[in-house]
mmCIF entry with sequence, helices, sheets and N, C-alpha, C, O atoms, coordinates in Angstrom:
data_MODEL
# 
_entry.id   MODEL 
# 
_entity.id                         1 
_entity.type                       polymer 
_entity.pdbx_number_of_molecules   1 
# 
_entity_poly.entity_id                      1 
_entity_poly.type                           'polypeptide(L)' 
_entity_poly.nstd_linkage                   no 
_entity_poly.nstd_monomer                   no 
_entity_poly.pdbx_seq_one_letter_code       MFEGDLDEGELEIGQIAGLIHEIKPAAEIIKEIIAEFTEAKKSFC 
_entity_poly.pdbx_seq_one_letter_code_can   MFEGDLDEGELEIGQIAGLIHEIKPAAEIIKEIIAEFTEAKKSFC 
_entity_poly.pdbx_strand_id                 A 
# 
loop_
_entity_poly_seq.entity_id 
_entity_poly_seq.num 
_entity_poly_seq.mon_id 
_entity_poly_seq.hetero 
1 1  MET n 
1 2  PHE n 
1 3  GLU n 
1 4  GLY n 
1 5  ASP n 
1 6  LEU n 
1 7  ASP n 
1 8  GLU n 
1 9  GLY n 
1 10 GLU n 
1 11 LEU n 
1 12 GLU n 
1 13 ILE n 
1 14 GLY n 
1 15 GLN n 
1 16 ILE n 
1 17 ALA n 
1 18 GLY n 
1 19 LEU n 
1 20 ILE n 
1 21 HIS n 
1 22 GLU n 
1 23 ILE n 
1 24 LYS n 
1 25 PRO n 
1 26 ALA n 
1 27 ALA n 
1 28 GLU n 
1 29 ILE n 
1 30 ILE n 
1 31 LYS n 
1 32 GLU n 
1 33 ILE n 
1 34 ILE n 
1 35 ALA n 
1 36 GLU n 
1 37 PHE n 
1 38 THR n 
1 39 GLU n 
1 40 ALA n 
1 41 LYS n 
1 42 LYS n 
1 43 SER n 
1 44 PHE n 
1 45 CYS n 
# 
_struct_asym.id          A 
_struct_asym.entity_id   1 
# 
loop_
_struct_conf.conf_type_id 
_struct_conf.id 
_struct_conf.pdbx_PDB_helix_id 
_struct_conf.beg_label_comp_id 
_struct_conf.beg_label_asym_id 
_struct_conf.beg_label_seq_id 
_struct_conf.pdbx_beg_PDB_ins_code 
_struct_conf.end_label_comp_id 
_struct_conf.end_label_asym_id 
_struct_conf.end_label_seq_id 
_struct_conf.pdbx_end_PDB_ins_code 
_struct_conf.beg_auth_comp_id 
_struct_conf.beg_auth_asym_id 
_struct_conf.beg_auth_seq_id 
_struct_conf.end_auth_comp_id 
_struct_conf.end_auth_asym_id 
_struct_conf.end_auth_seq_id 
_struct_conf.pdbx_PDB_helix_class 
_struct_conf.details 
_struct_conf.pdbx_PDB_helix_length 
HELX_P HELX_P1 AA1 ALA A 17 ? LEU A 19 ? ALA A 17 LEU A 19 5 ? 3  
HELX_P HELX_P2 AA2 ALA A 26 ? LYS A 42 ? ALA A 26 LYS A 42 1 ? 17 
# 
_struct_conf_type.id          HELX_P 
_struct_conf_type.criteria    ? 
_struct_conf_type.reference   ? 
# 
loop_
_atom_site.group_PDB 
_atom_site.id 
_atom_site.type_symbol 
_atom_site.label_atom_id 
_atom_site.label_alt_id 
_atom_site.label_comp_id 
_atom_site.label_asym_id 
_atom_site.label_entity_id 
_atom_site.label_seq_id 
_atom_site.pdbx_PDB_ins_code 
_atom_site.Cartn_x 
_atom_site.Cartn_y 
_atom_site.Cartn_z 
_atom_site.occupancy 
_atom_site.B_iso_or_equiv 
_atom_site.pdbx_formal_charge 
_atom_site.auth_seq_id 
_atom_site.auth_comp_id 
_atom_site.auth_asym_id 
_atom_site.auth_atom_id 
_atom_site.pdbx_PDB_model_num 
ATOM 1   N N  . MET A 1 1  ? 46.603 174.628 31.570 1.00 0.00 ? 1  MET A N  1 
ATOM 2   C CA . MET A 1 1  ? 46.037 173.930 30.433 1.00 0.00 ? 1  MET A CA 1 
ATOM 3   C C  . MET A 1 1  ? 47.142 173.694 29.421 1.00 0.00 ? 1  MET A C  1 
ATOM 4   O O  . MET A 1 1  ? 47.926 174.593 29.115 1.00 0.00 ? 1  MET A O  1 
ATOM 5   N N  . PHE A 1 2  ? 47.191 172.528 28.928 1.00 0.00 ? 2  PHE A N  1 
ATOM 6   C CA . PHE A 1 2  ? 48.196 172.215 27.930 1.00 0.00 ? 2  PHE A CA 1 
ATOM 7   C C  . PHE A 1 2  ? 47.609 172.413 26.554 1.00 0.00 ? 2  PHE A C  1 
ATOM 8   O O  . PHE A 1 2  ? 46.708 171.680 26.147 1.00 0.00 ? 2  PHE A O  1 
ATOM 9   N N  . GLU A 1 3  ? 48.111 173.396 25.837 1.00 0.00 ? 3  GLU A N  1 
ATOM 10  C CA . GLU A 1 3  ? 47.666 173.722 24.489 1.00 0.00 ? 3  GLU A CA 1 
ATOM 11  C C  . GLU A 1 3  ? 46.159 173.962 24.398 1.00 0.00 ? 3  GLU A C  1 
ATOM 12  O O  . GLU A 1 3  ? 45.543 173.679 23.370 1.00 0.00 ? 3  GLU A O  1 
ATOM 13  N N  . GLY A 1 4  ? 45.571 174.483 25.472 1.00 0.00 ? 4  GLY A N  1 
ATOM 14  C CA . GLY A 1 4  ? 44.159 174.851 25.459 1.00 0.00 ? 4  GLY A CA 1 
ATOM 15  C C  . GLY A 1 4  ? 43.176 173.701 25.531 1.00 0.00 ? 4  GLY A C  1 
ATOM 16  O O  . GLY A 1 4  ? 41.975 173.910 25.359 1.00 0.00 ? 4  GLY A O  1 
ATOM 17  N N  . ASP A 1 5  ? 43.655 172.488 25.781 1.00 0.00 ? 5  ASP A N  1 
ATOM 18  C CA . ASP A 1 5  ? 42.787 171.316 25.848 1.00 0.00 ? 5  ASP A CA 1 
ATOM 19  C C  . ASP A 1 5  ? 42.231 171.173 27.260 1.00 0.00 ? 5  ASP A C  1 
ATOM 20  O O  . ASP A 1 5  ? 42.942 170.744 28.168 1.00 0.00 ? 5  ASP A O  1 
ATOM 21  N N  . LEU A 1 6  ? 40.952 171.533 27.448 1.00 0.00 ? 6  LEU A N  1 
ATOM 22  C CA . LEU A 1 6  ? 40.346 171.489 28.776 1.00 0.00 ? 6  LEU A CA 1 
ATOM 23  C C  . LEU A 1 6  ? 40.028 170.070 29.230 1.00 0.00 ? 6  LEU A C  1 
ATOM 24  O O  . LEU A 1 6  ? 39.923 169.824 30.431 1.00 0.00 ? 6  LEU A O  1 
ATOM 25  N N  . ASP A 1 7  ? 39.873 169.139 28.307 1.00 0.00 ? 7  ASP A N  1 
ATOM 26  C CA . ASP A 1 7  ? 39.525 167.768 28.682 1.00 0.00 ? 7  ASP A CA 1 
ATOM 27  C C  . ASP A 1 7  ? 40.756 166.911 28.964 1.00 0.00 ? 7  ASP A C  1 
ATOM 28  O O  . ASP A 1 7  ? 40.793 166.198 29.967 1.00 0.00 ? 7  ASP A O  1 
ATOM 29  N N  . GLU A 1 8  ? 41.739 166.970 28.111 1.00 0.00 ? 8  GLU A N  1 
ATOM 30  C CA . GLU A 1 8  ? 42.929 166.123 28.246 1.00 0.00 ? 8  GLU A CA 1 
ATOM 31  C C  . GLU A 1 8  ? 44.167 166.903 28.675 1.00 0.00 ? 8  GLU A C  1 
ATOM 32  O O  . GLU A 1 8  ? 45.234 166.322 28.876 1.00 0.00 ? 8  GLU A O  1 
ATOM 33  N N  . GLY A 1 9  ? 44.026 168.209 28.814 1.00 0.00 ? 9  GLY A N  1 
ATOM 34  C CA . GLY A 1 9  ? 45.176 169.041 29.154 1.00 0.00 ? 9  GLY A CA 1 
ATOM 35  C C  . GLY A 1 9  ? 45.524 168.976 30.624 1.00 0.00 ? 9  GLY A C  1 
ATOM 36  O O  . GLY A 1 9  ? 44.886 168.269 31.404 1.00 0.00 ? 9  GLY A O  1 
ATOM 37  N N  . GLU A 1 10 ? 46.534 169.717 30.982 1.00 0.00 ? 10 GLU A N  1 
ATOM 38  C CA . GLU A 1 10 ? 47.026 169.732 32.350 1.00 0.00 ? 10 GLU A CA 1 
ATOM 39  C C  . GLU A 1 10 ? 46.950 171.154 32.881 1.00 0.00 ? 10 GLU A C  1 
ATOM 40  O O  . GLU A 1 10 ? 47.409 172.092 32.230 1.00 0.00 ? 10 GLU A O  1 
ATOM 41  N N  . LEU A 1 11 ? 46.374 171.309 34.058 1.00 0.00 ? 11 LEU A N  1 
ATOM 42  C CA . LEU A 1 11 ? 46.273 172.621 34.691 1.00 0.00 ? 11 LEU A CA 1 
ATOM 43  C C  . LEU A 1 11 ? 46.975 172.528 36.038 1.00 0.00 ? 11 LEU A C  1 
ATOM 44  O O  . LEU A 1 11 ? 46.510 171.831 36.940 1.00 0.00 ? 11 LEU A O  1 
ATOM 45  N N  . GLU A 1 12 ? 48.087 173.227 36.171 1.00 0.00 ? 12 GLU A N  1 
ATOM 46  C CA . GLU A 1 12 ? 48.849 173.184 37.405 1.00 0.00 ? 12 GLU A CA 1 
ATOM 47  C C  . GLU A 1 12 ? 48.487 174.388 38.263 1.00 0.00 ? 12 GLU A C  1 
ATOM 48  O O  . GLU A 1 12 ? 48.546 175.531 37.809 1.00 0.00 ? 12 GLU A O  1 
ATOM 49  N N  . ILE A 1 13 ? 48.115 174.118 39.494 1.00 0.00 ? 13 ILE A N  1 
ATOM 50  C CA . ILE A 1 13 ? 47.792 175.185 40.438 1.00 0.00 ? 13 ILE A CA 1 
ATOM 51  C C  . ILE A 1 13 ? 48.415 174.862 41.793 1.00 0.00 ? 13 ILE A C  1 
ATOM 52  O O  . ILE A 1 13 ? 48.675 173.699 42.104 1.00 0.00 ? 13 ILE A O  1 
ATOM 53  N N  . GLY A 1 14 ? 48.644 175.871 42.575 1.00 0.00 ? 14 GLY A N  1 
ATOM 54  C CA . GLY A 1 14 ? 49.097 175.678 43.933 1.00 0.00 ? 14 GLY A CA 1 
ATOM 55  C C  . GLY A 1 14 ? 50.596 175.768 44.145 1.00 0.00 ? 14 GLY A C  1 
ATOM 56  O O  . GLY A 1 14 ? 51.041 175.729 45.292 1.00 0.00 ? 14 GLY A O  1 
ATOM 57  N N  . GLN A 1 15 ? 51.394 175.887 43.096 1.00 0.00 ? 15 GLN A N  1 
ATOM 58  C CA . GLN A 1 15 ? 52.839 175.904 43.275 1.00 0.00 ? 15 GLN A CA 1 
ATOM 59  C C  . GLN A 1 15 ? 53.300 177.078 44.128 1.00 0.00 ? 15 GLN A C  1 
ATOM 60  O O  . GLN A 1 15 ? 54.299 176.974 44.840 1.00 0.00 ? 15 GLN A O  1 
ATOM 61  N N  . ILE A 1 16 ? 52.586 178.182 44.059 1.00 0.00 ? 16 ILE A N  1 
ATOM 62  C CA . ILE A 1 16 ? 53.012 179.385 44.773 1.00 0.00 ? 16 ILE A CA 1 
ATOM 63  C C  . ILE A 1 16 ? 52.321 179.529 46.129 1.00 0.00 ? 16 ILE A C  1 
ATOM 64  O O  . ILE A 1 16 ? 52.633 180.453 46.881 1.00 0.00 ? 16 ILE A O  1 
ATOM 65  N N  . ALA A 1 17 ? 51.405 178.645 46.447 1.00 0.00 ? 17 ALA A N  1 
ATOM 66  C CA . ALA A 1 17 ? 50.620 178.769 47.677 1.00 0.00 ? 17 ALA A CA 1 
ATOM 67  C C  . ALA A 1 17 ? 51.497 178.868 48.921 1.00 0.00 ? 17 ALA A C  1 
ATOM 68  O O  . ALA A 1 17 ? 51.123 179.548 49.877 1.00 0.00 ? 17 ALA A O  1 
ATOM 69  N N  . GLY A 1 18 ? 52.632 178.220 48.933 1.00 0.00 ? 18 GLY A N  1 
ATOM 70  C CA . GLY A 1 18 ? 53.525 178.273 50.088 1.00 0.00 ? 18 GLY A CA 1 
ATOM 71  C C  . GLY A 1 18 ? 54.185 179.618 50.292 1.00 0.00 ? 18 GLY A C  1 
ATOM 72  O O  . GLY A 1 18 ? 54.732 179.885 51.362 1.00 0.00 ? 18 GLY A O  1 
ATOM 73  N N  . LEU A 1 19 ? 54.142 180.472 49.280 1.00 0.00 ? 19 LEU A N  1 
ATOM 74  C CA . LEU A 1 19 ? 54.755 181.791 49.398 1.00 0.00 ? 19 LEU A CA 1 
ATOM 75  C C  . LEU A 1 19 ? 53.787 182.849 49.912 1.00 0.00 ? 19 LEU A C  1 
ATOM 76  O O  . LEU A 1 19 ? 54.195 183.979 50.181 1.00 0.00 ? 19 LEU A O  1 
ATOM 77  N N  . ILE A 1 20 ? 52.531 182.505 50.049 1.00 0.00 ? 20 ILE A N  1 
ATOM 78  C CA . ILE A 1 20 ? 51.527 183.458 50.537 1.00 0.00 ? 20 ILE A CA 1 
ATOM 79  C C  . ILE A 1 20 ? 51.538 183.433 52.058 1.00 0.00 ? 20 ILE A C  1 
ATOM 80  O O  . ILE A 1 20 ? 51.275 182.402 52.677 1.00 0.00 ? 20 ILE A O  1 
ATOM 81  N N  . HIS A 1 21 ? 51.847 184.586 52.653 1.00 0.00 ? 21 HIS A N  1 
ATOM 82  C CA . HIS A 1 21 ? 51.935 184.670 54.106 1.00 0.00 ? 21 HIS A CA 1 
ATOM 83  C C  . HIS A 1 21 ? 50.843 185.540 54.720 1.00 0.00 ? 21 HIS A C  1 
ATOM 84  O O  . HIS A 1 21 ? 50.616 185.487 55.929 1.00 0.00 ? 21 HIS A O  1 
ATOM 85  N N  . GLU A 1 22 ? 50.173 186.334 53.905 1.00 0.00 ? 22 GLU A N  1 
ATOM 86  C CA . GLU A 1 22 ? 49.104 187.183 54.417 1.00 0.00 ? 22 GLU A CA 1 
ATOM 87  C C  . GLU A 1 22 ? 48.152 187.543 53.278 1.00 0.00 ? 22 GLU A C  1 
ATOM 88  O O  . GLU A 1 22 ? 48.515 187.508 52.103 1.00 0.00 ? 22 GLU A O  1 
ATOM 89  N N  . ILE A 1 23 ? 46.938 187.885 53.659 1.00 0.00 ? 23 ILE A N  1 
ATOM 90  C CA . ILE A 1 23 ? 45.941 188.324 52.685 1.00 0.00 ? 23 ILE A CA 1 
ATOM 91  C C  . ILE A 1 23 ? 45.691 189.806 52.937 1.00 0.00 ? 23 ILE A C  1 
ATOM 92  O O  . ILE A 1 23 ? 45.369 190.213 54.054 1.00 0.00 ? 23 ILE A O  1 
ATOM 93  N N  . LYS A 1 24 ? 45.844 190.607 51.880 1.00 0.00 ? 24 LYS A N  1 
ATOM 94  C CA . LYS A 1 24 ? 45.703 192.058 52.011 1.00 0.00 ? 24 LYS A CA 1 
ATOM 95  C C  . LYS A 1 24 ? 44.583 192.548 51.107 1.00 0.00 ? 24 LYS A C  1 
ATOM 96  O O  . LYS A 1 24 ? 44.266 191.918 50.098 1.00 0.00 ? 24 LYS A O  1 
ATOM 97  N N  . PRO A 1 25 ? 43.985 193.679 51.477 1.00 0.00 ? 25 PRO A N  1 
ATOM 98  C CA . PRO A 1 25 ? 43.017 194.317 50.573 1.00 0.00 ? 25 PRO A CA 1 
ATOM 99  C C  . PRO A 1 25 ? 43.739 194.826 49.323 1.00 0.00 ? 25 PRO A C  1 
ATOM 100 O O  . PRO A 1 25 ? 44.910 195.201 49.379 1.00 0.00 ? 25 PRO A O  1 
ATOM 101 N N  . ALA A 1 26 ? 43.037 194.833 48.217 1.00 0.00 ? 26 ALA A N  1 
ATOM 102 C CA . ALA A 1 26 ? 43.622 195.282 46.945 1.00 0.00 ? 26 ALA A CA 1 
ATOM 103 C C  . ALA A 1 26 ? 44.173 196.702 47.058 1.00 0.00 ? 26 ALA A C  1 
ATOM 104 O O  . ALA A 1 26 ? 45.229 196.998 46.498 1.00 0.00 ? 26 ALA A O  1 
ATOM 105 N N  . ALA A 1 27 ? 43.480 197.575 47.769 1.00 0.00 ? 27 ALA A N  1 
ATOM 106 C CA . ALA A 1 27 ? 43.933 198.967 47.907 1.00 0.00 ? 27 ALA A CA 1 
ATOM 107 C C  . ALA A 1 27 ? 45.307 199.038 48.570 1.00 0.00 ? 27 ALA A C  1 
ATOM 108 O O  . ALA A 1 27 ? 46.144 199.854 48.183 1.00 0.00 ? 27 ALA A O  1 
ATOM 109 N N  . GLU A 1 28 ? 45.538 198.191 49.560 1.00 0.00 ? 28 GLU A N  1 
ATOM 110 C CA . GLU A 1 28 ? 46.834 198.190 50.238 1.00 0.00 ? 28 GLU A CA 1 
ATOM 111 C C  . GLU A 1 28 ? 47.938 197.705 49.299 1.00 0.00 ? 28 GLU A C  1 
ATOM 112 O O  . GLU A 1 28 ? 49.045 198.243 49.304 1.00 0.00 ? 28 GLU A O  1 
ATOM 113 N N  . ILE A 1 29 ? 47.636 196.706 48.508 1.00 0.00 ? 29 ILE A N  1 
ATOM 114 C CA . ILE A 1 29 ? 48.615 196.183 47.554 1.00 0.00 ? 29 ILE A CA 1 
ATOM 115 C C  . ILE A 1 29 ? 48.978 197.253 46.532 1.00 0.00 ? 29 ILE A C  1 
ATOM 116 O O  . ILE A 1 29 ? 50.153 197.425 46.206 1.00 0.00 ? 29 ILE A O  1 
ATOM 117 N N  . ILE A 1 30 ? 47.981 197.973 46.025 1.00 0.00 ? 30 ILE A N  1 
ATOM 118 C CA . ILE A 1 30 ? 48.226 199.043 45.048 1.00 0.00 ? 30 ILE A CA 1 
ATOM 119 C C  . ILE A 1 30 ? 49.081 200.140 45.669 1.00 0.00 ? 30 ILE A C  1 
ATOM 120 O O  . ILE A 1 30 ? 50.003 200.644 45.027 1.00 0.00 ? 30 ILE A O  1 
ATOM 121 N N  . LYS A 1 31 ? 48.783 200.516 46.913 1.00 0.00 ? 31 LYS A N  1 
ATOM 122 C CA . LYS A 1 31 ? 49.584 201.545 47.594 1.00 0.00 ? 31 LYS A CA 1 
ATOM 123 C C  . LYS A 1 31 ? 51.041 201.107 47.721 1.00 0.00 ? 31 LYS A C  1 
ATOM 124 O O  . LYS A 1 31 ? 51.954 201.911 47.529 1.00 0.00 ? 31 LYS A O  1 
ATOM 125 N N  . GLU A 1 32 ? 51.256 199.829 48.045 1.00 0.00 ? 32 GLU A N  1 
ATOM 126 C CA . GLU A 1 32 ? 52.623 199.322 48.165 1.00 0.00 ? 32 GLU A CA 1 
ATOM 127 C C  . GLU A 1 32 ? 53.339 199.342 46.812 1.00 0.00 ? 32 GLU A C  1 
ATOM 128 O O  . GLU A 1 32 ? 54.515 199.698 46.733 1.00 0.00 ? 32 GLU A O  1 
ATOM 129 N N  . ILE A 1 33 ? 52.632 198.961 45.760 1.00 0.00 ? 33 ILE A N  1 
ATOM 130 C CA . ILE A 1 33 ? 53.230 198.968 44.416 1.00 0.00 ? 33 ILE A CA 1 
ATOM 131 C C  . ILE A 1 33 ? 53.634 200.380 44.024 1.00 0.00 ? 33 ILE A C  1 
ATOM 132 O O  . ILE A 1 33 ? 54.725 200.598 43.498 1.00 0.00 ? 33 ILE A O  1 
ATOM 133 N N  . ILE A 1 34 ? 52.749 201.343 44.282 1.00 0.00 ? 34 ILE A N  1 
ATOM 134 C CA . ILE A 1 34 ? 53.045 202.741 43.938 1.00 0.00 ? 34 ILE A CA 1 
ATOM 135 C C  . ILE A 1 34 ? 54.221 203.252 44.761 1.00 0.00 ? 34 ILE A C  1 
ATOM 136 O O  . ILE A 1 34 ? 55.089 203.947 44.232 1.00 0.00 ? 34 ILE A O  1 
ATOM 137 N N  . ALA A 1 35 ? 54.260 202.919 46.044 1.00 0.00 ? 35 ALA A N  1 
ATOM 138 C CA . ALA A 1 35 ? 55.370 203.359 46.896 1.00 0.00 ? 35 ALA A CA 1 
ATOM 139 C C  . ALA A 1 35 ? 56.693 202.762 46.414 1.00 0.00 ? 35 ALA A C  1 
ATOM 140 O O  . ALA A 1 35 ? 57.709 203.456 46.366 1.00 0.00 ? 35 ALA A O  1 
ATOM 141 N N  . GLU A 1 36 ? 56.681 201.477 46.057 1.00 0.00 ? 36 GLU A N  1 
ATOM 142 C CA . GLU A 1 36 ? 57.901 200.844 45.554 1.00 0.00 ? 36 GLU A CA 1 
ATOM 143 C C  . GLU A 1 36 ? 58.325 201.451 44.220 1.00 0.00 ? 36 GLU A C  1 
ATOM 144 O O  . GLU A 1 36 ? 59.515 201.644 43.974 1.00 0.00 ? 36 GLU A O  1 
ATOM 145 N N  . PHE A 1 37 ? 57.359 201.751 43.363 1.00 0.00 ? 37 PHE A N  1 
ATOM 146 C CA . PHE A 1 37 ? 57.672 202.382 42.083 1.00 0.00 ? 37 PHE A CA 1 
ATOM 147 C C  . PHE A 1 37 ? 58.295 203.756 42.305 1.00 0.00 ? 37 PHE A C  1 
ATOM 148 O O  . PHE A 1 37 ? 59.303 204.098 41.686 1.00 0.00 ? 37 PHE A O  1 
ATOM 149 N N  . THR A 1 38 ? 57.693 204.532 43.185 1.00 0.00 ? 38 THR A N  1 
ATOM 150 C CA . THR A 1 38 ? 58.196 205.881 43.470 1.00 0.00 ? 38 THR A CA 1 
ATOM 151 C C  . THR A 1 38 ? 59.622 205.824 44.005 1.00 0.00 ? 38 THR A C  1 
ATOM 152 O O  . THR A 1 38 ? 60.472 206.630 43.625 1.00 0.00 ? 38 THR A O  1 
ATOM 153 N N  . GLU A 1 39 ? 59.873 204.869 44.886 1.00 0.00 ? 39 GLU A N  1 
ATOM 154 C CA . GLU A 1 39 ? 61.220 204.712 45.450 1.00 0.00 ? 39 GLU A CA 1 
ATOM 155 C C  . GLU A 1 39 ? 62.213 204.292 44.367 1.00 0.00 ? 39 GLU A C  1 
ATOM 156 O O  . GLU A 1 39 ? 63.325 204.817 44.311 1.00 0.00 ? 39 GLU A O  1 
ATOM 157 N N  . ALA A 1 40 ? 61.825 203.358 43.517 1.00 0.00 ? 40 ALA A N  1 
ATOM 158 C CA . ALA A 1 40 ? 62.712 202.886 42.448 1.00 0.00 ? 40 ALA A CA 1 
ATOM 159 C C  . ALA A 1 40 ? 62.971 203.991 41.426 1.00 0.00 ? 40 ALA A C  1 
ATOM 160 O O  . ALA A 1 40 ? 64.074 204.098 40.888 1.00 0.00 ? 40 ALA A O  1 
ATOM 161 N N  . LYS A 1 41 ? 61.956 204.808 41.161 1.00 0.00 ? 41 LYS A N  1 
ATOM 162 C CA . LYS A 1 41 ? 62.085 205.885 40.195 1.00 0.00 ? 41 LYS A CA 1 
ATOM 163 C C  . LYS A 1 41 ? 63.134 206.903 40.626 1.00 0.00 ? 41 LYS A C  1 
ATOM 164 O O  . LYS A 1 41 ? 63.783 207.523 39.783 1.00 0.00 ? 41 LYS A O  1 
ATOM 165 N N  . LYS A 1 42 ? 63.301 207.074 41.924 1.00 0.00 ? 42 LYS A N  1 
ATOM 166 C CA . LYS A 1 42 ? 64.283 208.031 42.428 1.00 0.00 ? 42 LYS A CA 1 
ATOM 167 C C  . LYS A 1 42 ? 65.706 207.665 41.987 1.00 0.00 ? 42 LYS A C  1 
ATOM 168 O O  . LYS A 1 42 ? 66.543 208.548 41.796 1.00 0.00 ? 42 LYS A O  1 
ATOM 169 N N  . SER A 1 43 ? 65.974 206.390 41.829 1.00 0.00 ? 43 SER A N  1 
ATOM 170 C CA . SER A 1 43 ? 67.328 205.987 41.452 1.00 0.00 ? 43 SER A CA 1 
ATOM 171 C C  . SER A 1 43 ? 67.619 206.262 39.980 1.00 0.00 ? 43 SER A C  1 
ATOM 172 O O  . SER A 1 43 ? 68.777 206.222 39.565 1.00 0.00 ? 43 SER A O  1 
ATOM 173 N N  . PHE A 1 44 ? 66.591 206.539 39.188 1.00 0.00 ? 44 PHE A N  1 
ATOM 174 C CA . PHE A 1 44 ? 66.774 206.833 37.766 1.00 0.00 ? 44 PHE A CA 1 
ATOM 175 C C  . PHE A 1 44 ? 66.811 208.326 37.458 1.00 0.00 ? 44 PHE A C  1 
ATOM 176 O O  . PHE A 1 44 ? 67.247 208.728 36.379 1.00 0.00 ? 44 PHE A O  1 
ATOM 177 N N  . CYS A 1 45 ? 66.363 209.136 38.387 1.00 0.00 ? 45 CYS A N  1 
ATOM 178 C CA . CYS A 1 45 ? 66.292 210.583 38.142 1.00 0.00 ? 45 CYS A CA 1 
ATOM 179 C C  . CYS A 1 45 ? 67.477 211.319 38.713 1.00 0.00 ? 45 CYS A C  1 
ATOM 180 O O  . CYS A 1 45 ? 67.563 212.540 38.589 1.00 0.00 ? 45 CYS A O  1 
# 
């Protein structure tokens, strides 16, 4: 939306659609985020 104008504004969607290669359950995504965080945290400690 351009400046919040729903009638004359512009809403861009789909630019990232080509980067989606699989659909995962939310729980799996959260587990991956936590695992990546834990791994990254090791480099700071």
